C-alpha positions in Angstrom: -0.3 -9.5 -21.0 1.9 -6.4 -21.0 5.2 -7.9 -22.0 6.8 -6.8 -25.3 8.6 -9.5 -27.2 11.2 -8.2 -29.6 12.0 -11.4 -31.5 10.8 -15.0 -31.6 12.7 -17.6 -29.5 15.9 -18.8 -31.3 15.8 -22.3 -30.0 13.4 -24.5 -28.0 16.0 -25.0 -25.3 16.4 -21.2 -24.8 15.3 -19.8 -21.5 13.0 -16.8 -21.4 13.0 -14.0 -18.8 10.9 -10.9 -18.2 12.1 -7.6 -16.7 11.0 -4.0 -16.9 11.7 -1.4 -19.6 14.2 1.0 -17.9 18.0 0.5 -18.4 18.2 -0.2 -14.7 15.9 -3.2 -15.2 17.3 -4.5 -18.5 20.8 -3.2 -19.3 22.8 -5.6 -17.1 20.7 -8.6 -18.0 20.9 -7.9 -21.8 24.7 -7.3 -21.5 25.2 -10.7 -20.0 23.0 -12.2 -22.8 25.1 -10.4 -25.4 28.3 -11.7 -23.9 26.9 -15.2 -23.9 26.0 -14.9 -27.6 29.5 -13.8 -28.5 31.2 -16.9 -27.1 32.2 -19.7 -29.5 30.4 -23.0 -29.2 31.7 -25.1 -26.4 32.8 -22.1 -24.3 29.5 -21.3 -22.7 29.5 -20.7 -18.9 25.7 -21.3 -18.5 23.7 -24.3 -19.6 21.3 -22.5 -22.0 21.0 -19.0 -23.5 18.5 -16.7 -21.8 16.6 -14.1 -23.7 15.0 -11.2 -21.9 11.7 -9.4 -22.8 10.6 -6.1 -21.2 7.4 -4.8 -19.8 6.5 -1.3 -18.6 7.1 -0.3 -15.0 3.3 -0.3 -14.5 3.3 -4.0 -15.5 6.1 -4.8 -13.1 4.2 -3.2 -10.3 0.7 -4.6 -11.0 0.5 -7.4 -13.6 -0.2 -10.6 -11.6 2.6 -13.1 -11.8 0.1 -15.8 -12.4 -0.5 -14.2 -15.8 3.2 -14.1 -16.7 4.5 -17.4 -15.3 3.2 -19.6 -18.0 5.3 -17.8 -20.6 8.6 -17.2 -18.8 11.2 -19.2 -16.9 12.6 -16.3 -15.0 10.7 -13.3 -13.8 12.0 -10.0 -12.3 9.4 -9.4 -9.6 8.1 -6.9 -7.1 7.8 -8.5 -3.6 4.1 -7.4 -3.0 2.9 -9.7 -5.8 4.3 -12.9 -4.2 1.2 -13.8 -2.2 -1.1 -14.5 -5.1 1.7 -16.3 -7.0 2.4 -18.6 -4.1 -1.3 -19.3 -3.6 -1.5 -20.3 -7.3 1.6 -22.4 -7.0 3.1 -20.9 -10.2 6.6 -20.2 -8.7 9.3 -22.6 -7.5 10.6 -22.2 -4.0 14.3 -21.7 -4.3 15.0 -24.2 -1.6 14.4 -26.7 -4.4 17.4 -25.3 -6.3 19.8 -24.2 -3.6 21.0 -25.4 -0.3 20.6 -23.5 3.0 24.2 -22.3 3.1 24.0 -20.7 -0.3 20.7 -19.0 0.4 22.1 -17.8 3.8 25.1 -16.3 2.0 22.9 -14.3 -0.4 20.8 -13.0 2.6 23.9 -11.9 4.4 25.4 -10.1 1.4 22.2 -8.2 0.3 21.3 -4.7 1.4 18.5 -4.0 3.9 15.5 -6.4 3.8 16.0 -7.2 0.1 16.4 -10.9 0.7 13.7 -11.1 3.5 11.1 -9.4 1.3 11.0 -12.5 -0.9 10.6 -15.0 1.9 7.0 -16.0 2.5 5.5 -18.8 4.6 9.0 -20.0 5.5 10.3 -20.4 1.9 12.3 -18.2 -0.5 10.4 -17.3 -3.7 12.9 -14.9 -5.3 16.5 -13.8 -5.0 17.5 -10.1 -4.5 18.7 -8.8 -7.9 18.1 -5.1 -7.5 17.6 -2.8 -4.5 15.8 0.5 -4.1 13.7 2.5 -1.7 11.9 5.9 -1.7 14.6 8.5 -1.2 14.9 12.3 -1.8 15.9 13.6 -5.2 17.1 17.1 -6.0 18.4 19.3 -8.9 21.4 21.0 -7.2 21.4 23.9 -9.7 17.7 24.7 -8.9 18.0 24.5 -5.1 19.0 28.2 -4.9 21.7 27.4 -2.3 19.3 25.8 0.1 20.5 22.6 1.7 18.6 19.4 1.2 15.8 19.1 3.9 16.5 16.7 6.7 13.0 16.8 8.2 9.5 17.0 6.8 9.0 20.4 8.4 12.0 21.6 6.4 10.4 20.1 3.2 7.2 22.0 3.9 9.1 25.3 4.2 11.5 24.7 1.3 11.1 27.8 -1.0 11.8 26.0 -4.3 9.6 24.0 -6.7 8.7 20.7 -5.0 6.8 17.7 -6.4 5.4 14.5 -4.9 5.4 11.2 -6.7 1.7 10.3 -6.9 1.2 8.1 -10.0 0.3 4.4 -10.0 0.6 3.0 -6.5 2.9 5.8 -5.4 0.4 8.1 -3.7 -0.3 5.3 -1.3 3.3 4.5 -0.9 4.1 8.1 -0.1 1.3 8.1 2.5 2.8 4.9 4.1 6.2 6.4 4.3 4.9 9.5 6.1 3.2 7.2 8.6 6.3 5.1 9.0 8.4 8.3 9.7 6.1 8.9 12.7 6.8 5.5 14.1 3.6 3.8 13.1 3.2 0.8 10.7 0.4 0.5 8.2 -1.6 -2.7 7.6 -1.0 -4.5 10.8 -4.6 -4.4 11.9 -7.4 -6.3 10.1 -9.9 -3.5 10.5 -8.0 -0.2 10.3 -5.2 0.6 7.9 -3.3 2.8 10.3 -3.9 4.9 13.4 -5.6 8.3 13.0 -2.8 9.8 15.1 -0.3 9.1 12.3 -2.6 9.2 9.3 -4.1 12.7 9.7 -0.7 14.5 9.9 0.5 12.5 7.0 -2.5 13.5 4.9 -2.3 17.1 6.0 1.3 17.3 4.7 0.5 15.4 1.5 -2.2 17.9 0.7 0.1 20.8 1.1 2.8 19.2 -1.1 0.3 17.8 -3.7 -0.9 21.4 -4.2 2.7 22.4 -5.0 3.2 19.5 -7.5 3.0 20.7 -11.1 -0.3 19.5 -12.6 1.4 17.5 -15.5 3.3 15.5 -12.9 0.5 14.5 -10.6 0.0 11.2 -12.3 3.7 10.5 -12.9 5.5 7.4 -11.8 9.1 7.5 -10.5 10.6 7.3 -14.0 8.4 10.1 -15.3 9.0 12.3 -12.4 12.8 11.8 -12.4 12.9 12.5 -16.2 11.0 15.7 -15.6 13.4 16.7 -12.8 16.4 16.0 -15.1 14.9 18.2 -17.9 15.5 21.9 -18.2 12.6 23.2 -16.1 12.8 21.0 -13.0 11.1 20.8 -10.4 13.9 21.2 -8.0 13.1 18.6 -5.3 11.1 15.5 -4.6 11.2 14.2 -1.0 10.1 10.6 -1.7 10.7 8.8 -5.0 12.2 5.4 -5.8 15.9 6.1 -6.5 17.2 5.4 -10.0 21.0 5.7 -10.1 21.1 6.5 -13.8 19.7 10.0 -13.2 22.9 11.0 -11.4 24.4 11.2 -14.9 21.3 12.1 -16.9 22.4 14.7 -19.5 23.2 18.3 -18.6 21.0 18.3 -15.5 22.1 15.4 -13.2 20.2 14.7 -10.0 21.5 14.3 -6.5 19.9 11.8 -4.1 19.8 11.7 -0.3 18.2 9.8 2.5 14.4 10.3 2.9 13.4 13.1 5.4 12.5 12.2 9.0 9.4 13.4 10.8 11.5 14.9 13.6 15.3 15.4 14.1 16.8 12.0 14.9 13.6 10.1 14.2 13.2 7.1 12.0 13.4 7.3 8.2 10.1 6.5 6.6 10.5 4.7 3.3 9.0 1.7 1.5 11.2 -1.0 0.1 11.2 -1.4 -3.7 13.9 -3.2 -5.8 13.4 -6.4 -7.7 13.9 -10.1 -7.2 14.5 -13.0 -9.6 11.8 -15.7 -9.4 11.6 -19.0 -11.1 8.3 -20.1 -12.7 7.2 -23.7 -12.6 6.5 -23.9 -16.3 9.4 -26.1 -17.2 11.1 -27.0 -14.0 10.2 -30.7 -14.2 13.0 -30.8 -16.9 16.4 -31.3 -15.2 18.2 -29.5 -18.0 16.0 -26.4 -17.4 16.6 -26.6 -13.7 20.3 -26.7 -14.1 20.4 -23.8 -16.6 18.2 -21.7 -14.4 20.5 -22.4 -11.4 23.5 -21.4 -13.5 21.9 -18.0 -14.5 20.8 -17.2 -10.9 24.2 -17.9 -9.5 25.9 -15.8 -12.0 23.5 -12.8 -11.7 24.1 -12.8 -7.9 27.8 -13.4 -8.1 30.0 -10.7 -6.6 31.8 -9.6 -9.8 28.5 -9.2 -11.6 26.7 -7.4 -8.8 29.6 -5.2 -7.8 31.1 -4.5 -11.3 28.9 -5.3 -14.3 25.6 -4.0 -12.7 27.0 -0.5 -11.8 28.9 -0.2 -15.1 25.8 -0.8 -17.2 23.4 1.4 -15.1 21.9 -1.4 -13.0 21.2 -1.0 -9.3 22.5 -4.1 -7.5 21.2 -5.6 -4.3 24.6 -6.6 -3.0 25.8 -4.4 -0.1 29.4 -4.6 -1.4 28.3 -2.6 -4.4 26.6 0.1 -2.3 29.7 0.6 -0.2 32.2 0.4 -3.0 34.2 3.7 -3.3 34.8 3.5 -7.1 31.1 2.8 -7.7 30.0 5.8 -5.6 32.5 8.1 -7.3 31.2 7.0 -10.7 27.6 7.5 -9.8 27.6 10.8 -7.8 27.7 9.1 -4.4 24.1 7.8 -5.0 24.7 4.5 -3.1 26.4 6.0 0.0 23.9 8.9 0.2 20.9 6.6 0.3 22.1 3.5 2.0 20.7 4.2 5.4 17.2 4.6 3.9 17.4 1.4 1.9 18.6 -0.5 5.0 15.6 0.8 7.1 12.9 0.5 4.4 9.6 -1.2 5.2 8.6 -4.5 3.5 5.0 -4.2 2.2 2.4 -6.9 2.9 2.3 -9.8 0.4 -1.2 -11.2 0.9 -3.1 -12.1 -2.2 -4.8 -8.9 -3.5 -2.4 -6.5 -1.9 -1.1 -5.0 -5.2 -4.7 -4.3 -6.3 -5.4 -2.7 -2.9 -2.4 -0.3 -3.2 -3.5 0.7 -6.7 -7.0 1.4 -5.5 -5.8 3.2 -2.4 -3.6 5.4 -4.5 -6.5 6.3 -6.9 -8.6 7.2 -3.8 -5.8 9.4 -2.4 -5.2 11.2 -5.7 -8.8 12.0 -6.1 -9.4 12.9 -2.5 -6.4 15.3 -2.5 -7.4 16.9 -5.8 -11.0 17.4 -4.6 -10.0 18.7 -1.2 -12.0 15.9 0.5 -12.1 16.1 4.3 -9.2 14.0 5.6 -11.2 12.0 8.1 -13.7 11.1 5.4 -10.8 10.1 3.1 -9.3 7.9 5.8 -12.7 6.3 6.4 -12.8 5.4 2.7 -9.3 4.0 2.8 -10.2 1.8 5.8 -13.3 0.6 3.8 -11.0 -0.3 0.9 -8.6 -2.0 3.2 -11.2 -4.2 4.8 -12.7 -5.1 1.5 -9.4 -6.3 0.0 -8.4 -8.1 3.1 -11.7 -10.0 3.2 -11.2 -11.0 -0.4 -7.8 -12.4 0.4 -9.0 -14.5 3.4 -9.9 -18.1 2.4 
């Protein structure tokens, strides 16, 4: 298991939660836990204390929830991992904790498809805590006066240092976004991942931009890439990377974020939804006290004052639309939310069938190797289709 526990549980009644190890993932949660711990006995606003552990971003993206659910009451989850967890019956459908009106309210108040991404087989398996999508990031001081590209043709022609985000599953997610920008959708056919008409231009462009990506960054995940961009040497621009609001105020070299490029002027934005949801494991939900405490924590974490005020102040990235459109929040964080809202609203929800997270990791490895080796693009697409069919067949009962 990839989780890092910093201290033993303080009490048997304590709830345990798992998030990922970037301030965006843990700072708001741990601040609430700190505030709870500072209250005198009898003044608690939630039924039981909640202690958060952290795991690496790679664990958040790829560790099966089935491996984590036995140890945690609350899990901060990535929506593609839900299929296997639902199949294994290790999560509680939230209809067992909340009524339809309350769930509908959270759906209506969340940004883009954040809520919908956690609905599978007609039931809700997580609540939208955090929202993100692949957007463009830039170092304004290194752009040499060039405006941020609006189309992929302008990205190709941009005469400043450019990088793609290719580490972990992100080579495949970049490929998907380029396909989506052309109006095609991946993974809708059981035999072919995506049409050649959209896939070949996407790979052609990826090859050009991968060659321009500095070698030390070709395996970087979003956090690693954004940290490099915020360091002295750049690079200056990345057209698709999951937005992290904290990098708008990262030391002496803050980043600017913008909507993802379109394939043609006025065309659709191609981007893959990220973000994080709060799921409830089944490990102790037979206990009514645990159920009540979990319900308390979920309601508070999704409450408007927490999403709109505490999350932004602590460097979190809330899922509530009210925070994304808030004037004060945008002023404090360099206009990040306003500048990327259209992309988040339009971002694609990935498949959630069992085995999909493993497929996107394998597809990314294949893409990275194929681009590095200069493999013919039709042959690379044939190999992607083979991977896709293999993983789909494994997921079919």
